[in-house]
C-alpha positions as CSV (number, residue, x, y, z in Angstrom):
1,M,0.0,0.0,0.0
2,T,1.1,3.6,-0.5
3,H,1.3,6.2,2.2
4,N,-2.0,7.7,1.0
5,D,-3.8,4.4,1.9
6,W,-2.7,4.7,5.5
7,G,-3.0,8.4,5.9
8,S,-5.9,8.2,8.4
9,I,-4.1,6.0,10.9
10,V,-3.4,7.8,14.1
11,Y,-0.6,6.7,16.4
12,H,2.2,8.2,18.5
13,A,5.7,8.2,17.2
14,S,8.6,7.9,19.6
15,I,12.4,7.3,19.8
16,G,14.2,4.4,21.4
17,I,17.7,4.5,22.8
18,T,19.8,2.0,24.8
19,T,22.4,2.3,27.6
20,H,25.0,0.9,25.2
21,M,24.8,4.1,23.0
22,K,27.4,6.8,23.4
23,V,26.5,9.8,25.6
24,K,26.9,12.2,22.6
25,A,24.1,10.3,20.8
26,T,21.7,10.0,23.6
27,K,22.2,13.6,24.5
28,W,21.3,14.7,20.9
29,I,18.1,12.7,21.0
30,A,17.1,14.1,24.4
31,E,17.9,17.7,23.3
32,N,15.9,17.4,20.0
33,A,13.0,15.1,21.0
34,D,10.5,17.8,21.8
35,A,11.2,19.7,18.6
36,L,10.9,16.6,16.5
37,G,7.5,15.9,18.0
38,A,8.4,12.6,19.7
39,H,5.8,11.4,22.1
40,S,8.2,9.4,24.2
41,I,11.8,8.4,24.6
42,W,12.2,4.7,25.6
43,I,15.4,3.6,27.2
44,G,16.5,0.0,26.9
45,E,18.9,-1.4,29.4
46,D,21.8,-3.4,27.9
47,I,22.6,-5.3,31.1
48,G,26.1,-4.6,32.4
49,I,27.0,-2.5,29.4
50,G,27.3,1.3,28.9
51,Q,25.5,4.0,30.7
52,D,23.5,3.5,33.9
53,V,19.9,3.2,33.0
54,F,18.6,5.3,35.9
55,I,21.1,8.1,35.4
56,L,20.4,8.1,31.7
57,S,16.7,8.3,32.4
58,A,17.2,11.2,34.8
59,S,19.4,13.2,32.4
60,T,16.9,12.6,29.6
61,L,14.0,13.8,31.7
62,R,16.1,16.9,32.6
63,M,16.8,17.7,28.9
64,T,13.2,17.4,27.8
65,E,10.1,19.3,28.8
66,R,7.2,17.7,27.0
67,C,7.8,14.1,25.9
68,R,7.6,11.3,28.4
69,V,10.6,9.1,29.3
70,G,10.3,5.4,30.0
71,T,12.5,2.4,30.7
72,A,12.1,-0.4,28.2
73,I,13.0,-2.4,30.0
74,V,14.6,-2.6,33.4
75,P,14.5,-6.4,34.3
76,V,13.2,-7.3,37.8
77,S,15.6,-10.3,37.7
78,T,18.8,-8.2,37.8
79,H,17.8,-5.4,40.1
80,N,17.1,-5.1,43.8
81,I,13.4,-4.3,44.3
82,A,14.1,-1.5,46.8
83,T,16.4,0.1,44.3
84,L,13.7,-0.1,41.6
85,A,11.1,1.5,44.0
86,R,13.4,4.4,45.0
87,A,14.7,5.0,41.4
88,A,11.2,5.1,39.9
89,L,9.9,7.4,42.6
90,S,12.9,9.8,42.1
91,L,12.4,9.8,38.3
92,C,8.7,10.5,38.7
93,D,9.6,13.6,40.7
94,I,12.3,14.7,38.3
95,G,10.0,14.3,35.3
96,R,7.0,15.9,37.0
97,G,4.9,12.8,36.2
98,R,6.4,12.2,32.7
99,F,8.3,9.0,33.8
100,V,7.0,5.5,32.8
101,F,8.4,2.4,34.6
102,G,8.9,-0.3,31.9
103,T,9.9,-3.6,33.3
104,G,9.9,-7.4,32.7
105,I,11.8,-10.5,33.6
106,G,14.6,-9.9,31.1
107,G,15.8,-11.4,27.8
108,I,16.3,-15.2,27.6
109,Q,19.9,-14.8,26.4
110,D,20.8,-12.3,29.1
111,L,19.4,-14.4,31.9
112,Q,21.2,-17.5,30.6
113,R,24.5,-15.7,30.3
114,L,24.1,-14.5,33.9
115,G,23.1,-17.9,35.2
116,I,19.7,-16.8,36.2
117,A,16.8,-19.2,36.0
118,I,13.3,-18.1,36.9
119,K,11.0,-21.1,37.5
120,R,7.7,-19.0,37.7
121,P,8.4,-15.8,35.7
122,V,4.7,-14.8,35.4
123,T,4.2,-15.0,39.2
124,A,7.6,-13.3,39.8
125,L,6.6,-10.3,37.6
126,R,3.1,-10.1,39.0
127,E,4.3,-10.1,42.6
128,T,7.0,-7.5,41.8
129,V,4.6,-5.1,40.2
130,L,2.0,-5.4,43.0
131,A,4.7,-4.8,45.6
132,L,6.1,-1.8,43.8
133,R,2.6,-0.2,43.5
134,N,2.0,-0.7,47.2
135,I,5.3,0.9,48.0
136,W,4.4,3.9,45.8
137,K,1.1,4.2,47.6
138,G,3.1,4.8,50.8
139,K,2.5,1.3,52.3
140,T,4.9,-0.7,54.3
141,V,5.4,-4.0,52.4
142,S,6.3,-7.5,53.5
143,A,6.3,-9.9,50.6
144,E,8.5,-12.3,48.7
145,C,8.8,-14.4,45.5
146,E,11.6,-15.8,43.4
147,V,13.2,-12.4,42.7
148,F,12.8,-10.5,45.9
149,K,12.1,-10.5,49.6
150,L,10.8,-7.5,51.6
151,N,10.3,-7.4,55.3
152,G,8.5,-4.2,56.4
153,F,9.9,-2.0,53.6
154,G,8.5,1.4,52.8
155,L,9.6,4.8,51.5
156,H,7.6,6.9,54.0
157,I,6.1,9.1,51.4
158,D,3.2,11.4,52.1
159,A,1.4,11.4,48.7
160,V,0.5,8.4,46.5
161,K,2.7,8.3,43.4
162,D,0.8,7.0,40.3
163,I,3.7,5.7,38.2
164,P,2.5,3.9,35.0
165,V,3.9,0.4,34.7
166,F,4.5,-1.1,31.3
167,L,5.6,-4.7,30.8
168,G,8.1,-5.8,28.1
169,V,6.8,-9.3,27.4
170,R,6.4,-11.9,24.7
171,G,4.8,-15.2,25.7
172,P,1.0,-15.8,25.9
173,Q,0.9,-15.9,29.7
174,M,2.9,-12.7,30.0
175,L,0.6,-11.0,27.5
176,R,-2.4,-12.0,29.5
177,L,-0.7,-10.6,32.6
178,V,-0.5,-7.2,30.8
179,G,-4.3,-7.3,30.3
180,Q,-4.8,-8.0,34.0
181,I,-2.5,-5.6,35.7
182,A,-0.4,-3.3,33.5
183,D,-0.9,0.2,32.1
184,G,0.8,-0.8,28.8
185,A,2.9,-3.3,26.9
186,I,6.2,-3.0,25.1
187,L,6.1,-5.4,22.2
188,S,8.5,-6.5,19.5
189,G,8.2,-9.0,16.7
190,P,6.6,-9.6,13.2
191,L,3.2,-8.2,12.2
192,D,1.4,-11.5,12.7
193,Y,2.8,-11.7,16.2
194,L,1.9,-8.1,17.0
195,K,-1.7,-8.7,16.0
196,Y,-1.8,-11.8,18.1
197,A,-0.3,-10.0,21.1
198,T,-2.8,-7.1,21.0
199,N,-5.7,-9.6,20.8
200,E,-4.4,-11.5,23.8
201,I,-4.0,-8.4,25.8
202,D,-7.4,-7.0,24.9
203,S,-9.1,-10.4,25.6
204,S,-7.4,-10.7,29.0
205,A,-8.3,-7.1,29.9
206,R,-12.0,-7.8,29.1
207,I,-12.0,-10.9,31.3
208,A,-10.4,-8.9,34.1
209,G,-13.1,-6.2,33.8
210,R,-10.8,-3.6,32.3
211,D,-11.3,-1.5,29.2
212,P,-8.7,-2.6,26.6
213,E,-8.5,1.0,25.3
214,D,-6.9,1.9,28.6
215,I,-3.9,-0.3,27.9
216,E,-1.2,1.2,25.6
217,K,0.5,-1.0,23.1
218,I,4.0,0.0,22.2
219,A,5.8,-1.6,19.2
220,W,9.6,-1.4,19.2
221,L,11.1,-3.0,16.2
222,P,14.7,-2.6,14.9
223,T,14.7,0.2,12.4
224,I,17.3,1.0,9.8
225,P,16.8,3.9,7.4
226,T,18.9,2.9,4.4
227,F,18.1,6.1,2.6
228,K,20.7,7.9,4.9
229,G,23.5,5.4,4.6
230,G,22.4,3.1,7.4
231,K,24.4,-0.2,7.8
232,E,22.2,-3.2,7.4
233,S,24.7,-5.3,9.5
234,L,23.7,-3.4,12.7
235,A,20.0,-4.0,12.0
236,K,20.8,-7.7,11.5
237,R,22.5,-7.8,14.9
238,V,19.4,-6.5,16.6
239,V,17.2,-8.9,14.7
240,A,19.4,-11.7,15.8
241,I,18.8,-10.6,19.4
242,V,15.1,-10.4,18.9
243,V,14.8,-13.8,17.3
244,A,17.1,-15.4,20.0
245,D,14.8,-14.1,22.7
246,M,11.5,-15.0,21.0
247,P,9.7,-17.8,22.8
248,E,9.5,-21.1,20.7
249,K,5.7,-21.0,20.8
250,I,5.7,-17.6,19.1
251,L,8.3,-18.7,16.4
252,G,6.1,-21.7,15.7
253,M,3.4,-19.3,14.6
254,L,5.5,-17.9,11.8
255,S,6.3,-19.2,8.4
256,V,10.1,-19.2,8.7
257,D,13.0,-21.6,8.1
258,E,13.1,-23.4,11.4
259,G,16.5,-24.9,10.8
260,R,18.0,-21.4,10.2
261,I,16.2,-20.1,13.3
262,H,17.6,-22.8,15.5
263,R,21.2,-22.3,14.1
264,L,20.8,-18.6,14.8
265,R,19.6,-19.2,18.4
266,D,22.4,-21.6,19.1
267,A,25.1,-19.2,17.7
268,V,23.8,-16.3,19.8
269,A,23.6,-18.5,22.9
270,R,27.2,-19.7,22.5
271,K,29.0,-16.6,21.2
272,G,26.7,-13.6,21.4
273,P,24.6,-11.5,19.0
274,D,27.3,-11.0,16.4
275,A,27.5,-14.7,15.8
276,G,23.8,-14.7,14.8
277,V,24.2,-12.1,12.1
278,P,25.2,-14.5,9.3
279,F,21.9,-16.4,9.8
280,V,19.7,-13.3,9.4
281,N,18.4,-13.4,5.8
282,D,16.1,-11.0,3.9
283,E,13.0,-12.9,5.0
284,M,13.9,-12.3,8.7
285,M,14.8,-8.7,8.1
286,D,11.4,-8.1,6.5
287,M,9.6,-9.9,9.3
288,F,11.4,-8.6,12.3
289,A,12.6,-5.1,11.3
290,I,11.5,-1.9,9.5
291,T,14.0,-0.8,6.9
292,G,14.2,0.9,3.5
293,D,13.5,4.3,2.1
294,L,11.6,7.1,3.9
295,L,8.1,6.6,2.5
296,H,8.3,2.8,2.9
297,M,9.4,3.1,6.6
298,V,6.6,5.5,7.5
299,D,4.1,3.3,5.6
300,M,5.3,0.4,7.8
301,F,4.8,2.4,10.9
302,E,1.2,3.1,9.9
303,K,0.7,-0.6,9.0
304,V,1.9,-1.6,12.4
305,A,-0.4,1.0,14.1
306,A,-3.4,-0.5,12.2
307,L,-2.9,-3.7,14.2
308,G,-4.0,-2.0,17.4
309,I,-0.6,-0.5,18.3
310,T,-0.9,2.9,19.9
311,E,2.8,3.9,19.7
312,V,5.6,3.0,17.3
313,V,9.3,3.4,18.3
314,L,12.0,4.5,15.9
315,G,15.5,3.1,16.4
316,P,18.0,1.8,17.3
317,P,20.3,0.8,15.6
318,F,21.5,4.3,14.6
319,T,24.0,4.3,11.8
320,G,24.9,6.5,8.8
321,D,23.4,9.9,8.9
322,W,20.9,8.8,11.5
323,R,20.2,12.3,12.8
324,G,19.1,13.4,9.3
325,A,17.1,10.2,9.0
326,V,15.3,10.8,12.3
327,Q,14.4,14.3,11.3
328,D,13.1,13.3,7.9
329,I,11.0,10.5,9.3
330,F,9.3,12.7,11.9
331,K,8.8,15.4,9.3
332,E,7.1,12.9,7.0
333,I,4.8,11.7,9.9
334,R,3.8,15.3,10.6
335,L,3.1,16.1,6.9
336,R,0.8,13.1,6.6
337,R,-1.3,14.4,9.5
338,E,-1.7,17.9,8.2
């Protein structure tokens, strides 16, 4: 379809960054996000690599005035729950309510590399979210599960802090958890999966007596604007990570070369994301990433939004003249709405 076919689709456009990016790059994005018209800046934590996720969130909030800033994600499996509670509360105050706490269990490959095995991940995430919300309400909390133990912990706050909680999840049980307790979901994957995910979340919300429209659905796919000299190899690295972390049940829904998928996952598990790059072919790129020229990329954003996605995230990886590409893409989005 051409961009004219999708012109009536309404969605928020945002920018994604990670802690592994250089300070110069994340600073430029924060300084220009409001002028570009970005709805949010989402910050992914590369565990143990690069900038500290909480300091980066704080500096990004300080350098912006309008757009919201969220973590996407901070894993509950690698952080102390008391630290998460205090950090989120501080970031909420710094951003004057613009901070979103995005969390999850963590990527499969990261947890395996760290030797972390969560037997009941859905329960662990549910209990963590409930405990954090009680802490932010000013309550003293005693609770425990696989990933935390609290004995009479509280922050002694006078006013309730309503911090939105978004979950970065993939599997069916986790998607249903979003519908039950979360303010939003951070999703990644091919179009067929995104449609499946939004349906699972909405169905679960209805069963829980919630309005599905109250739950935001964020789609964060690897993006590579080749019209500004972007390197496809970086996009392939990110696609390798996404595929390696995708649950087997979800991959089974897709019409892909299973042998190639398993070789990719094995290579990433043994040697890291770079080892998975040779196994990423054009079929996977088209399925798991948004790439190409300006009009095609914005067409794809609108196609993603048509699946029930409320917000689409641009980047990373950032390569070539990525600053010019980001400006062009946001300009094209604005022009289609005039």
